[in-house]
N, C-alpha and C positions, 0 to 999 in steps of 0.2 A: 781399407782394402785388406782382405784376408782370404786365404785359400789353404786347403789341406794338401794341395799339390806342391810341386817343386818351384814353380815360377808363376808370377803374375805378368802378363804380356799385354801390351796395348794392341789395338787393331793397327793395321798399317796406315801410316799418315803420308800422303803424297804431297811433296813440296815441289811446286812448279812456279818459277819466277817468270815464266813466259818470255825468256830471253832478256829480261831487264833486271838482272840480279842486283845491280847497284841501286836502282830505284827501290826495289823491294827491300833491300837491307836498310835503306834510309827510313822506311816505315816500320818494318819489323825488326825489333832488337833481338835480344837473347831470350830463349825459352828457359824457364826455370821449373825444376821438379824439386819440391821440398818433401823430404821424408822424415818421419819420426817413428822410431821403433825401439822397443826394449832390447831386442836382439841385434846382432850385427847383420845388417842387410846391405846388399849390393844394389845399386840403381845405375842402369846403363842405357845408352842409346846407340843403336847400330842399324845399318841397312837391313831392311826386312829379309832379304835373302840370307844375310849372315846370321841373323837371329833364327830364322827357320832352319838353317843348317846346323847351328849349335843345339837347338832344342828339338831337332828331328828325333822322334821316338821317345821324347821326355814327357812325362805327365805334367801338364801345365794348364792354366786358366787364362783365357783370352777375354779381356774386358770388352763387353759388347754395349754396355750402357752405364754411364757415370751419373750418379745421383746420390740421394741419401743412402740407398742400399745398392751398391754396384751390382750389375748382372754380368755373369760370365758364361762363356762357352767352353766347357771342359774338354780337354784332349787327353786320352789315356796314354800310358807309356811307363817308362822306367825312370830311374834316377839319371841325372846327367853324368856324363863320363868324367867330368872335371868341374871344379868350381868356376863360377862365371868370371872371376878376376884373373884366371889363368888364360882366358881367351884374348886374342889380339884384334878382335873385330869391333870393339867399342870405340866410337868417336868422342864420347864423353862418358865418364863414369865416376862414381864415388861409392865408398863403402865405409860403414861405421855403425855404431849404435847411437841412440839419441837422435838429435835433429841434425840433418845434413842437407845441403842444397847442391843440386847438379845444375850447372849452367851450360847451355849449348847454343851456338850460333847456327841457325838452320842453313842447310845446303840443299841444293836440288837433289831429288831422289825420293825413294820410298823408305820410310824409317819406322822403327818400333822402339818403344821403351820397355824395359824389363826390370822387374824387382824380384830378387831371389835372396835367400839367406846366403851370407858370404861363403859358407862352407858347402853350399849346394844341397843342403838338407830340405826335407819337405816341411810344410807348415809355415807358410810366409804370411806375415802380418805387418802392416805399416799404415800410419796415417799419411796420406799423400795429398799434396795440393800442386796443381799445375797452373802456370801463368806465363805471360810473355810481356816483355817491355814493348810499349808502343809510343816511344818518345815523339815521333813525328805526328802521331795522331793527336797527342795532347796539344802541341803547338798549333796544329791545324784547327783544332776546336777553339782555342783561345783567339786565334786570328778571325775565325768566322763569327765568334761572339762580338768582338770589337767592331768588325765591319757591319754586322747586323745592327749594333747599337748606333753607329754613325748614320746608317741609312734611315733608322727610325727617327733620329734627330733631324735629318734633312727633310724627311717627309712631314714631320710636325711643323718645321719652319715653312715649308711650301704651303701647307694647308693654312697656317696662320696668315701668311702673306696673301693668299687668295681670298680669305674671309675678310681681311681688312680692305682690299680693293673693292669688293662687292658692297661693303658697308658705306663707302663714300658716295 
């Protein structure tokens, strides 16, 4: 991901647990954003309204499509009034050069991820990967495979027993 502007911003992500936050947390673990950059970069997650307030009037690039070549919707503007690390809006953040990992436990609301140079300067570039832990999904998959295998064995036994009775 790279842009000549001051920030790379994700589209707004709405998290809605549907009133069952405990069940949703059992399935969805932490979200991870891994960044690798030669420059000191800031990676942060904040409510979309807080990000919009901080970056109001700031030249930025909003990611509209993630792929081999990310696509952006560019917003014109000026430089940010202060570096991103000076803001108290971030629920999770990290900043450094090289490889760094931000971990965040999702909460209900609308959220945005932001990548900026630590000093707030223009020309942001970072290799980014985004993932989430799905611990319960792994165990659910294992249980379903075991149950499916047991049902397959029982079906084979039933077919064999039925074929033997007909042969007599």
